[in-house]
N, CA, C and O atoms as CSV, one atom per row, in Angstrom:
chain,resi,resn,atom,element,x,y,z
A,1,MET,N,N,-120.488,74.634,-117.336
A,1,MET,CA,C,-121.267,75.774,-116.835
A,1,MET,C,C,-122.062,76.516,-117.536
A,1,MET,O,O,-121.734,76.842,-118.677
A,2,ASP,N,N,-123.219,76.908,-116.997
A,2,ASP,CA,C,-124.104,77.930,-118.016
A,2,ASP,C,C,-123.381,79.082,-118.142
A,2,ASP,O,O,-122.641,79.537,-117.269
A,3,ARG,N,N,-123.613,79.626,-119.367
A,3,ARG,CA,C,-122.849,80.716,-119.996
A,3,ARG,C,C,-123.385,81.999,-119.245
A,3,ARG,O,O,-122.672,82.996,-119.349
A,4,THR,N,N,-124.446,82.102,-118.565
A,4,THR,CA,C,-124.799,83.220,-118.085
A,4,THR,C,C,-124.437,83.323,-116.526
A,4,THR,O,O,-124.672,84.293,-115.805
A,5,GLU,N,N,-123.903,82.287,-116.207
A,5,GLU,CA,C,-123.285,82.324,-114.836
A,5,GLU,C,C,-121.824,82.871,-114.761
A,5,GLU,O,O,-121.263,83.272,-113.742
A,6,ARG,N,N,-121.279,82.812,-116.104
A,6,ARG,CA,C,-119.790,83.557,-116.259
A,6,ARG,C,C,-119.840,85.082,-116.672
A,6,ARG,O,O,-118.821,85.723,-116.931
A,7,HIS,N,N,-121.082,85.588,-116.708
A,7,HIS,CA,C,-121.074,86.952,-117.072
A,7,HIS,C,C,-121.428,87.725,-116.039
A,7,HIS,O,O,-122.564,87.721,-115.566
A,8,GLU,N,N,-120.414,88.485,-115.595
A,8,GLU,CA,C,-120.315,89.544,-114.139
A,8,GLU,C,C,-121.175,90.588,-114.630
A,8,GLU,O,O,-121.012,91.185,-115.694
A,9,ILE,N,N,-122.231,90.802,-113.677
A,9,ILE,CA,C,-123.004,92.260,-113.813
A,9,ILE,C,C,-122.169,93.217,-113.020
A,9,ILE,O,O,-121.749,92.870,-111.917
A,10,GLN,N,N,-121.921,94.321,-113.479
A,10,GLN,CA,C,-121.285,95.204,-112.656
A,10,GLN,C,C,-122.014,96.726,-112.686
A,10,GLN,O,O,-122.437,97.209,-113.737
A,11,LEU,N,N,-122.086,97.293,-111.612
A,11,LEU,CA,C,-122.856,98.676,-111.516
A,11,LEU,C,C,-121.743,99.746,-111.616
A,11,LEU,O,O,-120.771,99.853,-110.868
A,12,LYS,N,N,-122.055,100.499,-112.651
A,12,LYS,CA,C,-121.033,101.722,-112.919
A,12,LYS,C,C,-121.829,103.246,-112.655
A,12,LYS,O,O,-122.462,103.768,-113.573
A,13,LEU,N,N,-121.741,103.762,-111.561
A,13,LEU,CA,C,-122.368,104.797,-111.358
A,13,LEU,C,C,-121.460,106.145,-111.156
A,13,LEU,O,O,-120.504,106.196,-110.383
A,14,ASN,N,N,-121.846,107.068,-111.856
A,14,ASN,CA,C,-121.125,108.496,-111.579
A,14,ASN,C,C,-121.624,109.107,-110.154
A,14,ASN,O,O,-122.537,108.678,-109.449
A,15,ASP,N,N,-120.787,110.212,-109.924
A,15,ASP,CA,C,-121.032,111.069,-108.766
A,15,ASP,C,C,-122.346,111.780,-108.861
A,15,ASP,O,O,-122.658,112.373,-107.829
A,16,ASN,N,N,-123.266,111.867,-109.949
A,16,ASN,CA,C,-124.576,112.434,-110.034
A,16,ASN,C,C,-125.827,111.325,-110.116
A,16,ASN,O,O,-126.987,111.565,-110.447
A,17,GLY,N,N,-125.217,109.962,-109.692
A,17,GLY,CA,C,-126.056,108.926,-109.556
A,17,GLY,C,C,-126.745,108.402,-111.017
A,17,GLY,O,O,-127.802,107.774,-111.080
A,18,ARG,N,N,-126.003,108.754,-112.046
A,18,ARG,CA,C,-126.236,108.247,-113.406
A,18,ARG,C,C,-125.317,107.151,-113.795
A,18,ARG,O,O,-124.095,107.297,-113.782
A,19,GLY,N,N,-125.965,105.949,-114.174
A,19,GLY,CA,C,-124.999,105.162,-114.729
A,19,GLY,C,C,-125.660,103.977,-115.454
A,19,GLY,O,O,-126.651,104.142,-116.166
A,20,SER,N,N,-125.027,102.657,-115.234
A,20,SER,CA,C,-125.638,101.518,-115.955
A,20,SER,C,C,-125.170,100.160,-114.768
A,20,SER,O,O,-124.181,100.065,-114.042
A,21,PHE,N,N,-126.245,99.316,-114.950
A,21,PHE,CA,C,-125.670,97.727,-114.772
A,21,PHE,C,C,-125.270,97.252,-116.127
A,21,PHE,O,O,-125.975,97.320,-117.133
A,22,VAL,N,N,-123.970,96.727,-116.042
A,22,VAL,CA,C,-123.510,96.477,-117.432
A,22,VAL,C,C,-122.774,94.915,-117.441
A,22,VAL,O,O,-122.289,94.392,-116.437
A,23,ILE,N,N,-122.801,94.420,-118.545
A,23,ILE,CA,C,-121.775,93.156,-118.779
A,23,ILE,C,C,-120.847,93.365,-119.774
A,23,ILE,O,O,-121.261,93.423,-120.932
A,24,GLU,N,N,-119.595,93.499,-119.533
A,24,GLU,CA,C,-118.726,93.795,-120.424
A,24,GLU,C,C,-117.811,92.556,-120.528
A,24,GLU,O,O,-117.595,91.787,-119.592
A,25,GLU,N,N,-117.261,92.440,-121.864
A,25,GLU,CA,C,-116.097,91.107,-122.038
A,25,GLU,C,C,-115.261,91.795,-122.980
A,25,GLU,O,O,-115.714,92.442,-123.924
A,26,ASN,N,N,-114.141,91.667,-122.745
A,26,ASN,CA,C,-112.816,92.021,-123.626
A,26,ASN,C,C,-113.183,93.590,-124.234
A,26,ASN,O,O,-113.194,93.920,-125.420
A,27,GLY,N,N,-113.467,94.409,-123.091
A,27,GLY,CA,C,-113.833,95.876,-123.710
A,27,GLY,C,C,-114.963,95.998,-124.259
A,27,GLY,O,O,-115.220,97.185,-124.460
A,28,GLU,N,N,-115.979,95.104,-124.686
A,28,GLU,CA,C,-117.015,95.205,-125.352
A,28,GLU,C,C,-118.446,95.232,-124.362
A,28,GLU,O,O,-118.551,94.407,-123.454
A,29,ARG,N,N,-119.279,96.016,-124.560
A,29,ARG,CA,C,-120.560,96.083,-123.614
A,29,ARG,C,C,-121.372,95.138,-124.507
A,29,ARG,O,O,-121.544,95.218,-125.723
A,30,LEU,N,N,-121.800,94.295,-123.709
A,30,LEU,CA,C,-122.595,93.132,-124.277
A,30,LEU,C,C,-124.111,93.241,-123.606
A,30,LEU,O,O,-125.076,92.930,-124.304
A,31,ALA,N,N,-124.318,93.728,-122.116
A,31,ALA,CA,C,-125.540,94.064,-121.685
A,31,ALA,C,C,-125.611,95.409,-121.020
A,31,ALA,O,O,-124.594,95.748,-120.414
A,32,GLU,N,N,-126.639,96.242,-121.027
A,32,GLU,CA,C,-126.751,97.458,-120.157
A,32,GLU,C,C,-128.220,97.629,-119.753
A,32,GLU,O,O,-129.162,97.280,-120.465
A,33,MET,N,N,-128.322,98.154,-118.637
A,33,MET,CA,C,-129.448,98.619,-118.078
A,33,MET,C,C,-129.078,100.264,-117.788
A,33,MET,O,O,-128.178,100.603,-117.020
A,34,VAL,N,N,-129.700,100.953,-118.335
A,34,VAL,CA,C,-129.187,102.641,-118.040
A,34,VAL,C,C,-130.272,102.936,-116.826
A,34,VAL,O,O,-131.416,102.487,-116.896
A,35,ILE,N,N,-129.809,103.743,-115.690
A,35,ILE,CA,C,-130.242,103.840,-114.668
A,35,ILE,C,C,-129.880,105.330,-113.997
A,35,ILE,O,O,-128.740,105.780,-114.105
A,36,GLY,N,N,-130.851,106.004,-113.352
A,36,GLY,CA,C,-130.548,106.935,-112.614
A,36,GLY,C,C,-131.024,107.112,-111.214
A,36,GLY,O,O,-132.213,106.835,-111.051
A,37,ILE,N,N,-130.390,107.494,-110.211
A,37,ILE,CA,C,-130.954,107.433,-108.911
A,37,ILE,C,C,-131.036,108.854,-108.448
A,37,ILE,O,O,-130.078,109.625,-108.496
A,38,ASN,N,N,-132.528,109.244,-107.881
A,38,ASN,CA,C,-133.080,110.479,-107.727
A,38,ASN,C,C,-133.658,110.440,-106.305
A,38,ASN,O,O,-134.631,109.728,-106.057
A,39,GLY,N,N,-133.059,111.209,-105.357
A,39,GLY,CA,C,-133.484,110.834,-103.910
A,39,GLY,C,C,-133.751,109.344,-103.682
A,39,GLY,O,O,-132.784,108.596,-103.832
A,40,THR,N,N,-134.896,108.824,-103.351
A,40,THR,CA,C,-135.248,107.443,-102.960
A,40,THR,C,C,-135.519,106.564,-104.120
A,40,THR,O,O,-135.638,105.360,-103.892
A,41,ASN,N,N,-135.631,106.995,-105.316
A,41,ASN,CA,C,-135.826,106.304,-106.422
A,41,ASN,C,C,-134.908,105.965,-107.433
A,41,ASN,O,O,-134.127,106.797,-107.895
A,42,LEU,N,N,-134.948,104.923,-107.763
A,42,LEU,CA,C,-133.914,104.009,-108.976
A,42,LEU,C,C,-134.732,104.067,-109.994
A,42,LEU,O,O,-135.727,103.342,-110.026
A,43,ILE,N,N,-134.401,105.054,-111.115
A,43,ILE,CA,C,-134.992,105.158,-112.378
A,43,ILE,C,C,-134.361,104.295,-113.471
A,43,ILE,O,O,-133.183,104.377,-113.819
A,44,ILE,N,N,-135.273,103.457,-113.975
A,44,ILE,CA,C,-134.563,102.613,-115.113
A,44,ILE,C,C,-135.005,103.058,-116.476
A,44,ILE,O,O,-136.191,102.993,-116.798
A,45,TYR,N,N,-134.190,103.452,-117.183
A,45,TYR,CA,C,-134.597,104.023,-118.530
A,45,TYR,C,C,-134.357,103.336,-119.645
A,45,TYR,O,O,-135.031,103.764,-120.582
A,46,HIS,N,N,-133.595,102.351,-119.945
A,46,HIS,CA,C,-133.345,101.371,-120.938
A,46,HIS,C,C,-132.672,100.171,-120.710
A,46,HIS,O,O,-131.727,100.172,-119.920
A,47,THR,N,N,-133.007,99.157,-121.273
A,47,THR,CA,C,-132.199,97.693,-121.180
A,47,THR,C,C,-132.106,97.289,-122.431
A,47,THR,O,O,-133.054,97.104,-123.195
A,48,GLU,N,N,-130.730,97.116,-122.711
A,48,GLU,CA,C,-130.396,96.417,-123.999
A,48,GLU,C,C,-129.312,95.267,-123.882
A,48,GLU,O,O,-128.342,95.401,-123.137
A,49,VAL,N,N,-129.524,94.084,-124.680
A,49,VAL,CA,C,-128.902,93.019,-124.726
A,49,VAL,C,C,-128.187,92.801,-126.051
A,49,VAL,O,O,-128.833,92.839,-127.098
A,50,SER,N,N,-126.904,92.579,-126.043
A,50,SER,CA,C,-126.283,92.237,-127.510
A,50,SER,C,C,-127.018,90.865,-128.065
A,50,SER,O,O,-127.654,90.030,-127.422
A,51,GLU,N,N,-126.733,90.910,-129.402
A,51,GLU,CA,C,-127.124,89.796,-130.130
A,51,GLU,C,C,-126.467,88.552,-129.686
A,51,GLU,O,O,-126.936,87.448,-129.962
A,52,LYS,N,N,-125.270,88.733,-128.929
A,52,LYS,CA,C,-124.352,87.633,-128.632
A,52,LYS,C,C,-124.788,86.924,-127.405
A,52,LYS,O,O,-124.366,85.788,-127.186
A,53,LEU,N,N,-125.771,87.634,-126.423
A,53,LEU,CA,C,-126.258,87.201,-125.360
A,53,LEU,C,C,-127.842,86.662,-125.423
A,53,LEU,O,O,-128.354,85.951,-124.558
A,54,LYS,N,N,-128.433,87.096,-126.495
A,54,LYS,CA,C,-129.909,86.823,-126.635
A,54,LYS,C,C,-130.267,85.291,-126.256
A,54,LYS,O,O,-129.545,84.332,-126.527
A,55,GLY,N,N,-131.275,85.240,-125.709
A,55,GLY,CA,C,-131.817,84.070,-125.379
A,55,GLY,C,C,-131.186,83.122,-124.261
A,55,GLY,O,O,-131.215,81.891,-124.240
A,56,GLN,N,N,-130.653,83.927,-123.407
A,56,GLN,CA,C,-129.601,83.351,-122.383
A,56,GLN,C,C,-130.318,83.765,-120.963
A,56,GLN,O,O,-130.009,83.221,-119.903
A,57,GLY,N,N,-131.356,84.837,-121.077
A,57,GLY,CA,C,-131.936,85.189,-119.870
A,57,GLY,C,C,-131.416,86.329,-119.182
A,57,GLY,O,O,-131.770,86.577,-118.030
A,58,ILE,N,N,-130.506,87.122,-119.882
A,58,ILE,CA,C,-129.737,88.202,-119.485
A,58,ILE,C,C,-130.431,89.529,-119.025
A,58,ILE,O,O,-130.004,90.315,-118.180
A,59,GLY,N,N,-131.600,89.622,-119.760
A,59,GLY,CA,C,-132.563,90.750,-119.241
A,59,GLY,C,C,-132.857,90.545,-117.739
A,59,GLY,O,O,-132.527,91.344,-116.863
A,60,PRO,N,N,-133.632,89.183,-117.507
A,60,PRO,CA,C,-134.060,89.060,-116.314
A,60,PRO,C,C,-132.923,89.037,-115.424
A,60,PRO,O,O,-133.141,89.459,-114.288
A,61,LYS,N,N,-131.823,88.659,-115.679
A,61,LYS,CA,C,-130.705,88.721,-114.707
A,61,LYS,C,C,-130.183,89.995,-114.404
A,61,LYS,O,O,-129.553,90.103,-113.352
A,62,LEU,N,N,-130.312,90.872,-115.049
A,62,LEU,CA,C,-129.958,92.387,-115.098
A,62,LEU,C,C,-130.981,92.974,-113.947
A,62,LEU,O,O,-130.638,93.580,-112.931
A,63,VAL,N,N,-132.499,92.600,-114.411
A,63,VAL,CA,C,-133.427,93.111,-113.714
A,63,VAL,C,C,-133.329,92.452,-111.871
A,63,VAL,O,O,-133.640,93.078,-110.857
A,64,ASP,N,N,-132.962,91.468,-111.939
A,64,ASP,CA,C,-132.758,90.912,-110.808
A,64,ASP,C,C,-131.589,91.515,-109.869
A,64,ASP,O,O,-131.797,91.734,-108.675
A,65,ASN,N,N,-130.474,91.742,-110.426
A,65,ASN,CA,C,-129.418,92.436,-109.678
A,65,ASN,C,C,-129.969,93.771,-109.609
A,65,ASN,O,O,-130.001,94.090,-108.420
A,66,MET,N,N,-130.410,94.681,-110.335
A,66,MET,CA,C,-130.942,95.878,-110.018
A,66,MET,C,C,-131.957,95.747,-108.860
A,66,MET,O,O,-131.693,96.424,-107.866
A,67,VAL,N,N,-132.950,95.073,-108.827
A,67,VAL,CA,C,-133.749,94.700,-107.674
A,67,VAL,C,C,-133.199,94.443,-106.175
A,67,VAL,O,O,-133.708,94.844,-105.128
A,68,ALA,N,N,-132.231,93.803,-106.312
A,68,ALA,CA,C,-131.524,93.430,-105.102
A,68,ALA,C,C,-130.713,94.591,-104.693
A,68,ALA,O,O,-130.538,94.865,-103.506
A,69,TYR,N,N,-130.157,95.354,-105.777
A,69,TYR,CA,C,-129.493,96.864,-105.366
A,69,TYR,C,C,-130.467,97.896,-104.554
A,69,TYR,O,O,-130.170,98.543,-103.550
A,70,ALA,N,N,-131.814,97.875,-105.318
A,70,ALA,CA,C,-132.542,98.600,-104.667
A,70,ALA,C,C,-133.327,98.476,-103.400
A,70,ALA,O,O,-133.814,99.387,-102.730
A,71,ARG,N,N,-133.371,96.907,-103.148
A,71,ARG,CA,C,-133.872,96.473,-101.923
A,71,ARG,C,C,-132.710,96.798,-100.774
A,71,ARG,O,O,-132.983,97.233,-99.655
A,72,SER,N,N,-131.321,96.500,-101.268
A,72,SER,CA,C,-130.380,96.788,-100.089
A,72,SER,C,C,-130.009,98.290,-99.733
A,72,SER,O,O,-129.319,98.658,-98.783
A,73,HIS,N,N,-130.571,99.015,-100.626
A,73,HIS,CA,C,-130.399,100.554,-100.527
A,73,HIS,C,C,-131.651,101.237,-100.490
A,73,HIS,O,O,-131.856,102.367,-100.934
A,74,LYS,N,N,-132.535,100.434,-99.895
A,74,LYS,CA,C,-133.982,101.004,-99.798
A,74,LYS,C,C,-134.631,101.957,-100.699
A,74,LYS,O,O,-135.392,102.873,-100.389
A,75,LEU,N,N,-134.205,101.594,-101.903
A,75,LEU,CA,C,-134.906,102.448,-103.035
A,75,LEU,C,C,-135.973,101.958,-103.785
A,75,LEU,O,O,-136.100,100.736,-103.856
A,76,LYS,N,N,-136.862,102.775,-104.429
A,76,LYS,CA,C,-138.118,102.451,-105.027
A,76,LYS,C,C,-137.511,102.459,-106.625
A,76,LYS,O,O,-136.568,103.120,-107.061
A,77,VAL,N,N,-138.223,101.672,-107.203
A,77,VAL,CA,C,-137.967,101.362,-108.748
A,77,VAL,C,C,-138.990,102.042,-109.698
A,77,VAL,O,O,-140.126,101.570,-109.760
A,78,VAL,N,N,-138.696,102.981,-110.344
A,78,VAL,CA,C,-139.238,103.744,-111.331
A,78,VAL,C,C,-139.104,103.171,-112.722
A,78,VAL,O,O,-138.087,103.456,-113.353
A,79,ALA,N,N,-140.063,102.358,-113.294
A,79,ALA,CA,C,-139.863,101.568,-114.486
A,79,ALA,C,C,-140.020,102.283,-115.604
A,79,ALA,O,O,-141.130,102.197,-116.129
A,80,LEU,N,N,-139.281,102.912,-116.078
A,80,LEU,CA,C,-139.697,103.745,-117.479
A,80,LEU,C,C,-139.313,103.093,-118.683
A,80,LEU,O,O,-139.812,103.410,-119.763
A,81,CYS,N,N,-138.355,102.096,-118.550
A,81,CYS,CA,C,-137.934,101.148,-119.567
A,81,CYS,C,C,-139.027,100.129,-119.984
A,81,CYS,O,O,-139.424,99.350,-119.117
A,82,PRO,N,N,-139.495,100.070,-121.104
A,82,PRO,CA,C,-140.535,99.195,-121.207
A,82,PRO,C,C,-140.229,97.656,-120.895
A,82,PRO,O,O,-141.155,96.982,-120.443
A,83,PHE,N,N,-139.015,97.079,-121.105
A,83,PHE,CA,C,-138.875,95.793,-120.768
A,83,PHE,C,C,-139.031,95.724,-119.231
A,83,PHE,O,O,-139.652,94.718,-118.887
A,84,VAL,N,N,-138.681,96.427,-118.334
A,84,VAL,CA,C,-138.811,96.251,-116.993
A,84,VAL,C,C,-140.103,96.426,-116.603
A,84,VAL,O,O,-140.524,95.681,-115.718
A,85,ASN,N,N,-141.026,97.479,-117.202
A,85,ASN,CA,C,-142.175,97.666,-116.884
A,85,ASN,C,C,-143.030,96.420,-117.105
A,85,ASN,O,O,-143.739,95.931,-116.225
A,86,THR,N,N,-142.909,95.941,-118.356
A,86,THR,CA,C,-143.714,94.841,-118.599
A,86,THR,C,C,-143.221,93.533,-117.670
A,86,THR,O,O,-144.054,92.644,-117.489
A,87,LEU,N,N,-142.006,93.405,-117.130
A,87,LEU,CA,C,-141.619,92.322,-116.313
A,87,LEU,C,C,-142.311,92.559,-114.814
A,87,LEU,O,O,-142.723,91.596,-114.167
A,88,PHE,N,N,-142.391,93.766,-114.379
A,88,PHE,CA,C,-143.008,94.203,-113.367
A,88,PHE,C,C,-144.513,94.002,-113.134
A,88,PHE,O,O,-145.030,93.697,-112.059
A,89,LYS,N,N,-145.114,94.210,-114.252
A,89,LYS,CA,C,-146.496,93.988,-114.499
A,89,LYS,C,C,-146.770,92.499,-114.562
A,89,LYS,O,O,-147.729,91.940,-114.030
A,90,ARG,N,N,-145.948,92.006,-115.175
A,90,ARG,CA,C,-146.251,90.388,-115.189
A,90,ARG,C,C,-146.114,89.872,-113.927
A,90,ARG,O,O,-146.943,89.006,-113.648
A,91,HIS,N,N,-145.339,90.139,-113.113
A,91,HIS,CA,C,-145.057,89.587,-111.930
A,91,HIS,C,C,-144.913,90.670,-110.908
A,91,HIS,O,O,-143.813,91.117,-110.583
A,92,PRO,N,N,-146.103,91.098,-110.386
A,92,PRO,CA,C,-146.197,92.159,-109.607
A,92,PRO,C,C,-145.650,91.663,-107.884
A,92,PRO,O,O,-144.994,92.424,-107.173
A,93,GLU,N,N,-146.039,90.405,-107.497
A,93,GLU,CA,C,-145.744,89.894,-106.610
A,93,GLU,C,C,-144.355,89.891,-106.229
A,93,GLU,O,O,-144.042,89.995,-105.043
A,94,ARG,N,N,-143.440,89.771,-107.210
A,94,ARG,CA,C,-142.182,89.750,-107.207
A,94,ARG,C,C,-141.408,91.044,-106.764
A,94,ARG,O,O,-140.319,91.063,-106.191
A,95,TYR,N,N,-142.178,92.127,-107.140
A,95,TYR,CA,C,-141.474,93.394,-106.974
A,95,TYR,C,C,-142.112,94.477,-106.555
A,95,TYR,O,O,-141.636,95.602,-106.710
A,96,GLU,N,N,-143.495,94.205,-105.863
A,96,GLU,CA,C,-144.198,95.099,-105.331
A,96,GLU,C,C,-143.558,95.812,-104.088
A,96,GLU,O,O,-143.971,96.907,-103.707
A,97,ASP,N,N,-142.648,95.220,-103.544
A,97,ASP,CA,C,-141.874,96.249,-102.421
A,97,ASP,C,C,-140.964,97.107,-102.896
A,97,ASP,O,O,-140.554,98.021,-102.181
A,98,VAL,N,N,-140.532,96.936,-104.146
A,98,VAL,CA,C,-139.606,97.965,-104.613
A,98,VAL,C,C,-140.298,98.900,-105.705
A,98,VAL,O,O,-139.766,99.981,-105.958
A,99,TRP,N,N,-141.478,98.514,-106.366
A,99,TRP,CA,C,-141.939,99.259,-107.515
A,99,TRP,C,C,-142.846,100.434,-107.053
A,99,TRP,O,O,-143.853,100.372,-106.347
A,100,ASN,N,N,-142.224,101.570,-107.646
A,100,ASN,CA,C,-143.128,102.977,-107.239
A,100,ASN,C,C,-143.698,102.998,-108.601
A,100,ASN,O,O,-143.151,103.244,-109.676
A,101,GLN,N,N,-145.232,102.603,-108.245
A,101,GLN,CA,C,-146.041,102.610,-109.353
A,101,GLN,C,C,-146.691,104.168,-109.238
A,101,GLN,O,O,-147.326,104.556,-110.220
A,102,ALA,N,N,-146.581,104.924,-108.274
A,102,ALA,CA,C,-147.174,106.039,-107.995
A,102,ALA,C,C,-146.625,107.223,-108.788
A,102,ALA,O,O,-147.236,108.251,-109.080
A,103,TRP,N,N,-145.198,106.857,-109.125
A,103,TRP,CA,C,-144.413,108.136,-109.967
A,103,TRP,C,C,-144.984,108.639,-111.171
A,103,TRP,O,O,-145.481,107.948,-112.061
A,104,ARG,N,N,-144.883,109.906,-111.152
A,104,ARG,CA,C,-145.300,110.433,-112.469
A,104,ARG,C,C,-144.414,111.472,-113.051
A,104,ARG,O,O,-144.682,111.969,-114.145
């Protein structure tokens, strides 16, 4: 089995729409994408992956999970996180339906 398949990505959101997409194992946070939901925007602030998971494609998997969430909840993504912004710019055709490029 591919190691990335066994890492479950969970969304943890508080009542104010702030939270993270995370991968946790044995109480340790191994990956995190910090987000906030403001109206119809899902704002990505920061993405970080532990050294333990580097090179396993976890960052793009977090992005895929977040984009699926945004699509299912009809949200537009504001990519303040440099990693997510770079990925969106590199593959605009994949994300044009959810990417809020006009946000300032």
